[in-house]
C-alpha positions in Angstrom: 115.2 253.3 -252.6 113.7 250.4 -254.9 116.1 249.1 -257.4 113.5 247.9 -259.8 112.6 251.7 -260.3 116.0 252.5 -261.7 116.7 250.0 -264.2 114.6 247.7 -266.6 114.6 244.0 -267.2 117.6 244.5 -269.6 119.6 246.4 -267.5 119.2 249.7 -269.2 118.5 252.6 -267.2 115.1 254.3 -267.0 114.9 257.8 -268.2 116.9 259.8 -270.9 120.3 260.1 -269.4 122.0 256.9 -268.9 125.0 258.4 -267.6 123.1 259.9 -264.6 121.2 257.1 -262.9 118.0 258.7 -261.4 118.4 257.1 -257.9 121.5 257.6 -255.5 120.7 254.1 -254.4 122.5 252.7 -257.5 125.6 254.6 -256.4 126.2 252.5 -253.4 125.8 249.1 -255.0 128.9 246.8 -256.0 128.7 243.5 -257.8 130.9 240.8 -256.6 132.4 238.1 -259.0 133.7 234.7 -258.5 137.1 236.1 -258.3 136.1 238.0 -255.1 136.5 241.3 -256.8 134.0 244.0 -256.7 132.7 246.5 -259.5 130.4 249.4 -259.0 126.9 248.8 -260.3 126.9 252.0 -262.4 130.1 251.2 -264.4 128.4 247.9 -265.8 127.1 247.4 -269.0 123.4 247.0 -269.5 123.7 243.0 -269.9 126.1 242.9 -266.8 123.6 245.0 -264.9 120.7 242.5 -266.0 123.0 239.2 -264.8 123.8 241.1 -261.6 120.3 241.8 -260.8 119.7 238.0 -260.5 123.1 237.0 -259.5 122.5 237.5 -255.9 125.9 239.1 -255.3 124.9 242.8 -255.1 126.5 244.6 -252.1 126.3 248.0 -250.4 129.5 250.2 -250.6 129.2 253.2 -248.3 131.4 254.4 -245.3 128.7 254.4 -242.8 127.4 250.8 -243.7 130.9 249.5 -243.9 131.5 251.0 -240.3 128.4 249.4 -239.1 129.1 246.2 -240.5 131.7 245.5 -237.9 128.8 245.0 -235.8 127.7 242.0 -237.2 131.2 239.9 -237.8 129.1 236.5 -237.4 126.7 237.8 -240.2 127.4 235.4 -243.3 126.1 238.4 -245.4 129.1 240.6 -244.4 132.3 239.7 -246.6 135.8 240.4 -246.6 137.9 243.4 -244.4 135.8 246.2 -245.6 132.5 244.6 -244.2 130.5 244.9 -247.3 126.7 244.4 -246.5 124.6 242.1 -248.7 121.7 243.2 -250.8 118.8 241.2 -251.8 118.9 240.5 -255.4 116.4 237.7 -256.3 115.9 236.2 -259.6 113.8 238.4 -261.7 110.5 238.2 -262.1 110.4 236.8 -258.5 108.3 240.1 -257.6 111.0 241.5 -255.3 113.7 244.2 -255.6 116.9 245.4 -254.1 115.1 247.5 -251.6 115.7 245.1 -249.0 118.9 243.7 -247.2 119.5 240.1 -248.0 117.4 237.7 -245.4 120.7 236.1 -244.5 121.4 239.1 -242.3 121.1 238.2 -238.4 119.1 240.0 -237.0 116.8 240.8 -239.9 117.5 244.1 -241.4 115.0 246.6 -242.1 115.6 248.7 -245.3 113.0 251.3 -245.7 112.2 254.5 -243.8 109.3 252.9 -241.5 109.2 250.0 -239.5 106.2 247.7 -240.4 106.8 244.7 -238.2 108.3 243.9 -234.8 110.5 241.2 -236.3 112.6 243.8 -238.4 115.4 245.7 -236.9 116.6 249.0 -237.9 120.3 247.6 -238.1 121.9 248.7 -241.1 119.1 251.1 -242.4 120.3 254.0 -240.4 124.1 253.9 -241.7 122.6 253.5 -245.2 120.5 256.6 -244.9 123.6 258.5 -243.8 125.3 257.2 -246.8 122.8 258.9 -249.0 123.0 262.1 -247.3 120.2 262.0 -244.9 120.6 263.7 -241.5 119.4 261.3 -238.9 118.7 262.2 -235.4 118.6 259.8 -232.4 115.8 257.1 -233.1 112.9 256.5 -230.6 112.4 252.8 -229.3 110.2 250.9 -231.5 107.5 250.2 -231.4 105.8 252.8 -229.6 102.9 250.7 -228.4 103.7 247.3 -227.2 100.7 244.9 -226.2 102.4 242.1 -224.2 99.1 239.9 -223.8 96.1 241.1 -225.4 94.7 237.8 -226.7 95.3 235.1 -224.4 93.9 234.8 -220.9 96.7 233.6 -219.2 100.0 235.5 -218.0 103.6 235.2 -218.9 103.7 236.5 -222.4 106.3 238.6 -224.0 107.2 241.0 -226.9 110.0 242.9 -228.0 111.2 246.5 -228.4 114.2 247.9 -230.6 116.4 250.3 -229.2 119.0 251.9 -231.7 121.9 254.2 -231.7 122.3 255.6 -235.0 125.1 258.2 -234.4 128.6 257.9 -235.0 129.7 257.5 -231.3 128.5 255.0 -228.5 125.4 256.1 -226.6 124.7 255.0 -223.0 120.8 254.3 -222.5 119.1 254.6 -219.3 116.1 252.2 -219.1 113.1 252.0 -216.7 109.6 250.9 -216.1 107.2 253.4 -214.9 103.4 253.7 -214.5 100.6 252.3 -212.5 101.5 248.6 -213.0 105.1 248.8 -213.4 105.9 246.0 -211.2 103.9 243.7 -213.4 106.3 244.0 -216.3 109.7 242.9 -216.7 112.3 243.6 -219.4 115.8 242.6 -220.3 118.3 244.8 -218.1 115.6 247.1 -217.2 116.0 248.7 -214.3 119.8 249.5 -215.9 122.0 251.1 -218.4 122.7 250.1 -221.9 125.7 250.9 -223.9 125.3 250.8 -227.7 128.3 251.4 -230.1 127.4 253.1 -233.5 124.5 251.7 -235.3 123.9 248.9 -233.0 120.2 248.0 -232.4 119.4 246.1 -229.3 116.5 243.8 -228.9 114.9 244.1 -225.6 112.4 241.5 -224.7 109.4 242.5 -222.5 107.4 240.4 -220.5 104.3 240.7 -218.5 103.2 238.6 -215.4 99.9 239.6 -213.9 99.5 239.2 -210.2 95.8 240.6 -210.4 93.0 240.4 -212.7 92.5 243.1 -215.3 94.0 245.4 -217.7 97.5 246.6 -217.1 99.7 249.2 -218.6 103.1 250.7 -217.7 105.8 252.6 -219.9 109.1 251.6 -220.8 111.2 254.6 -220.9 114.8 255.0 -222.5 116.7 258.1 -222.0 119.7 258.5 -224.4 122.5 260.1 -222.6 124.0 261.5 -225.6 124.1 265.1 -224.9 120.5 265.6 -226.5 118.3 264.9 -223.8 116.4 262.4 -225.9 113.7 260.4 -224.1 111.6 257.8 -225.7 108.6 256.0 -224.1 107.1 253.1 -225.1 103.6 252.1 -223.7 103.3 248.8 -222.4 99.8 247.1 -222.1 98.4 243.8 -220.9 95.1 242.3 -220.3 95.0 239.1 -218.0 92.4 237.1 -216.1 94.6 234.2 -215.1 94.1 230.6 -215.5 90.4 229.8 -216.6 90.1 226.0 -216.7 86.3 225.9 -218.1 87.0 228.7 -220.4 84.1 230.9 -219.1 85.8 234.1 -219.1 86.3 234.1 -215.2 89.5 232.9 -213.6 89.6 229.9 -211.4 90.8 232.2 -208.6 87.6 234.3 -209.0 85.3 231.4 -209.3 86.6 230.1 -205.9 87.4 233.0 -203.7 85.2 234.6 -201.0 82.8 237.0 -202.4 82.1 239.5 -199.7 80.7 236.9 -197.2 78.3 235.6 -199.7 78.8 232.0 -200.9 80.5 232.0 -204.3 77.8 230.3 -207.0 80.4 230.0 -209.8 82.1 226.8 -210.6 85.8 226.7 -212.1 85.0 223.4 -213.7 81.9 224.3 -215.4 81.7 226.8 -218.2 77.8 227.1 -217.5 77.0 227.1 -213.7 74.7 230.0 -213.2 72.2 232.3 -215.3 70.8 235.5 -214.7 69.2 237.3 -211.7 70.4 234.9 -209.0 70.0 231.5 -210.8 72.3 228.7 -209.8 71.7 226.8 -212.6 73.0 226.8 -216.2 71.2 228.6 -218.9 73.2 228.0 -221.9 75.5 231.0 -221.7 78.8 230.9 -220.2 79.1 232.4 -216.7 81.4 235.1 -217.5 78.8 236.6 -219.9 75.8 236.1 -217.7 74.7 239.0 -215.4 73.9 237.2 -212.1 72.9 240.1 -210.0 71.2 241.9 -213.1 73.0 245.4 -212.4 73.8 245.6 -216.5 77.4 244.3 -216.1 78.4 241.0 -216.9 80.1 238.9 -214.2 83.3 238.9 -216.2 83.4 242.6 -216.5 82.6 242.9 -212.7 85.4 240.9 -211.5 88.0 242.5 -214.0 87.1 245.8 -213.0 86.8 245.3 -209.2 83.1 245.1 -208.9 80.9 242.7 -206.8 78.9 240.3 -209.4 76.6 239.6 -206.3 75.7 243.0 -205.6 73.4 245.1 -207.8 74.3 248.3 -206.2 77.9 247.7 -207.2 78.6 248.4 -210.6 80.5 250.6 -213.1 79.2 252.6 -216.4 82.2 252.2 -218.4 83.0 254.9 -221.5 86.2 255.4 -223.6 87.3 257.7 -221.1 86.6 255.7 -218.0 87.7 252.3 -218.6 86.8 250.7 -215.2 83.5 252.8 -215.0 84.0 254.1 -211.6 82.8 257.8 -212.4 86.6 259.4 -212.7 88.3 259.7 -215.9 91.3 257.4 -216.6 93.4 260.8 -217.1 92.8 261.8 -213.8 93.2 258.5 -211.9 96.7 258.1 -213.5 97.9 261.2 -211.6 97.2 259.6 -208.2 98.8 256.4 -207.1 95.9 255.8 -204.7 93.5 255.2 -207.8 93.5 252.7 -210.6 92.2 253.4 -214.0 91.5 249.8 -214.2 90.0 248.7 -211.2 86.7 250.7 -210.2 86.7 249.7 -206.6 90.5 250.3 -205.7 90.2 252.1 -202.4 87.8 253.4 -199.7 86.9 256.3 -197.4 89.4 258.3 -195.1 92.6 257.2 -196.8 91.5 253.5 -196.7 93.4 251.6 -199.6 91.3 248.6 -199.3 88.4 248.2 -201.6 85.0 248.7 -199.8 82.5 247.6 -202.4 81.8 251.3 -203.6 83.1 252.7 -207.1 86.2 255.3 -206.6 84.2 258.0 -207.7 81.6 257.8 -205.0 84.0 257.4 -202.2 85.7 260.4 -200.3 89.2 259.3 -200.0 90.2 262.2 -198.0 87.0 262.8 -195.8 86.4 266.3 -196.4 82.7 265.5 -197.4 83.3 265.7 -201.2 83.3 262.5 -203.4 86.6 261.9 -205.5 84.5 262.3 -208.7 83.4 265.8 -207.4 87.1 266.8 -206.4 88.5 265.8 -209.8 85.5 267.4 -211.7 86.3 270.7 -210.2 90.0 270.5 -210.0 90.2 269.9 -206.1 92.9 267.5 -204.7 91.1 264.4 -203.8 93.8 263.3 -201.4 93.9 266.4 -199.2 91.0 267.9 -197.3 89.3 271.2 -198.9 87.8 273.4 -196.4 87.2 276.4 -198.5 85.6 275.1 -202.0 84.9 277.9 -204.6 82.4 276.7 -207.3 82.8 278.6 -210.6 80.0 281.1 -210.8 79.2 279.5 -214.4 79.1 276.0 -213.5 75.9 274.0 -213.6 75.9 273.1 -209.8 76.2 276.8 -209.1 73.0 277.8 -211.5 71.2 274.9 -209.9 71.4 276.2 -206.5 70.7 279.7 -207.6 67.3 278.6 -209.1 66.7 276.3 -206.1 67.4 279.6 -204.0 64.9 281.7 -206.3 62.2 279.0 -206.1 62.3 279.0 -202.4 62.4 282.7 -201.8 59.4 283.0 -204.5 57.6 279.8 -202.2 58.4 282.0 -198.9 56.8 285.1 -200.3 53.8 283.2 -201.8 53.0 281.3 -198.6 53.1 285.0 -196.6 50.3 286.3 -198.9 47.8 283.6 -198.0 45.4 284.7 -195.6 45.4 282.9 -192.3 41.9 280.8 -192.0 
């Protein structure tokens, strides 16, 4: 939809058919004159088009955009009773073209088939596409992934989601936040309903205030009640460790709380108060990035993922599919509220929801004799006791037991042939 691709600097058209501009975009442009009259861009002379290109007085003329224009009565870029919408026509050769709405639009308007920034709103883009003859279906909330606080260590950051109605009639949207850490995220008007008039874009501010250490995730769900049963999910994510006065990667809370009955060796006022392997003096490395108990997991990671930084037997081995390293895949842990994909020690044995110093995969939550990791591995239910477990005949465990059985039988037969002394 770039204007610079359909005309030359002198206002002449590209191509060999001047009477048929090669781009539909030009058919919806009007040039406004000082007497407040508008003339279609395609009817101008070459010289007039060249002037219009640098006049900053190009406007969009299309029924859908004019209808949507009524949504922005305080926008200085909309003028007159027909609510034209202004197009950016900077002085050439500024390096820009009229493929954007004028920057004076408030909120800022996106004019392109994709969104590249959270700072831009769909706004008048959708009506413009409909003016051009595009068939546009309900638009999902954007962006689909929204990091709330990925770079800062303190909580309370926010970000925005855009929810758009690009249909001719009003749309009611039901909004909710769901997921394992839904209670640690808040959003404008959520939970609740939002009514959008035609072509309206609502800006929803989403905030995160973590009440515990670690990675947090949830989903902002928007359900368009327009007869299409359209559901859009925005993944919310946040990382927080709380206040960290000395900047060592460990929160003040973790550096002062009781650690399983053992004196806490960390100091919230000193970045380097410990070393490796039980050393209680600094070694030139920030406390969060040392490994006090020598189990291969840094102090920072142990606190974040729920392990004991003073116990060399309590640690996790993280992978791309097992964030907390507890031996249970993230995809499995998100299916049960008893388990947390971001906390390696989030529960105990026998229906205990209290951490017990053992990675969740090694625990037996339902007390049936099979570890949680084993039950997930073989498709069993880790919160319901299993009494008749059938292991597939082709499984590695079955083959191992079969080999052991064969070796045992062979050993018995061999020993029976050894003559008595």
